[in-house]
Steps between C-alpha positions, in 0.01 A plus 500: 500500500377877481323582187642778269276729284583798282274800457615731215511863611661819375276454196577709181263548209534604134819640359667520842449128538653417161802719580551328836467155342760593230744637761469183703362696799167319494326187376194490276192388701349196349693557165340853454691773343252746663543402873837441679601444852831617648455349844304232692340463844646184631258296704660232707342268765181313558145633502451706812880545549629670192784758483529752220800674339536729193776380279631659179519302181874544486528343847271218401726403226768416745292276717572128444180364617313265251155613610587870448642415137180306429270774613690771308483300192124450543451868574670597173390231262250592226155351538341293221195608325174380638247375230691692247499832684841632574587582866735779396247771614219516753179313394149536604258219553141586488243323730177333382302340781222283373370456853200625701688569820861646421578771760487798287322407176301186574218457257610787260626245244327179606315453173733387210412799268585752775827321573617475142416865438685599808808307388504660166468842660788431732724405200404815315594698811852339494499162690777280404324201659145411601449294810161323503369342811172322578554421873526783757788452749420822698526475871209299640416322163429137459612258242281498175419157368710407207217473246359837598846655458525351155154607403600867572844480355504296180253710298704811570844345416366342171365841385824680585729243329597751229566784739842674438590485867579156656223373725590381849253256671479563887420160638640257761336184368699273272199393273409870453863560401475238240169610348608866513811410309302325236264798474801736429644613834867574457594537870385335816469710822471293820459677833605188685833473287393155382450356850113475490505139405765218448433524124566872473878490440483220250208667320702832451810304389285294241347811366829682456330836537653811694366474853470768765576360835342716791563492876195470721479418863193280581189454293294790375212435753718559803835654371429846658407381831823522669797470262832475671867503369845487661613734226235548212768587251722201554211272565350572178826485313588157633149369413532630138854370467389154618190495260710612205742211583207261527354612166839466320550151656154395383614595133369866460761709316654754728489769236115461499451589868391836639498565883238698690534595869127495538411838627192473719493114524531419877675826570439806717551856382847485672588170326400655158698814560810309615487295180441796274773697665760221433346358194837519316621206705282267294699564198740251669258229399626541146158513329263790388296650789139589519328726748119508532402766751213649290204622718618269777363574851826639630509759212140599598602529867815713452344724228178558687295388205128426587493188291737292271398664173605846650857382571620548147766755579633303795517189292682682220747640757586146621537370143746782405702453807533125431602584133767730627649208675506304187184284532416393149125448524232691694156339511225767511133574456555853367721450193428847344608684816812272561603538123488877514696513828748254365546690165579813683727330758704331226524842312628673802744226584615449149371169466486263181285552195353824631338694214578872529306791336606855426269734668 
């Protein structure tokens, strides 16, 4: 049976969105009163053989197809708060890599004191979450022994326990998840979507913490060798839909799940662009979305930056574009730059909770 997917299009923002919702001409995107959609791009078929059509919301209402009704409900439903942080506006997750070999900042925060200070600076700059990782999963990287990962990670987590922003532990190992949770981590971020070991799903369900499920094709050491998809968007969507179902079946609360399409993880420049161009389709998963494109190689290539740390402007552009499509969380290295851009973007669009000053 051909698959059906709905990608929100005809997006409206601010007061116009609110008026369209009140008039019944559009639906709120993920429960937002700030972004609405008046039409969808209907995807129908199998990966590699998908047909597209633009369909107005008014027409969709008359379609008696259970899958369409289900997707419309998921597109419009409000998202639950994650670790106490409301998903009613865009949120920034700041990156702290306690590693010697991450692709853009390896070694910068390897020592606990440096990582702790960096995390506190990111919160002062406006980060809503802090993501701490002690194992690089950059292209070409190898698995770090569990004890070494814990030695890097735990001192930082323990010291950050009183931080105002919730801490996410970026790990794929169940025992690291358990010890990170005991040390104060409020979120689990797994680049393998809880598929790294047979224990992963049960561990996440047992800990009852919000979990970020990310798509990756292949293992980090070889994932960029020759990634191939029939349809990058649909293949990634189907994978995430299946992993969300597996997590829920294992006992993880659905309202605790965040989905990440995994920009740069086993994907070419073209694959990344296809996913970002249609990122709204992933709202059909019915959970908050996270995009992590900060300083990734495709940004560097397209922007012409000489090195990852020089691709800040390109990274901010990708983050803002994702936010304009309703993505709830952007994971970034450069919090201050992203926060400035987001504040101005919200002010221009008439976003929520924007402080205005007379000049």
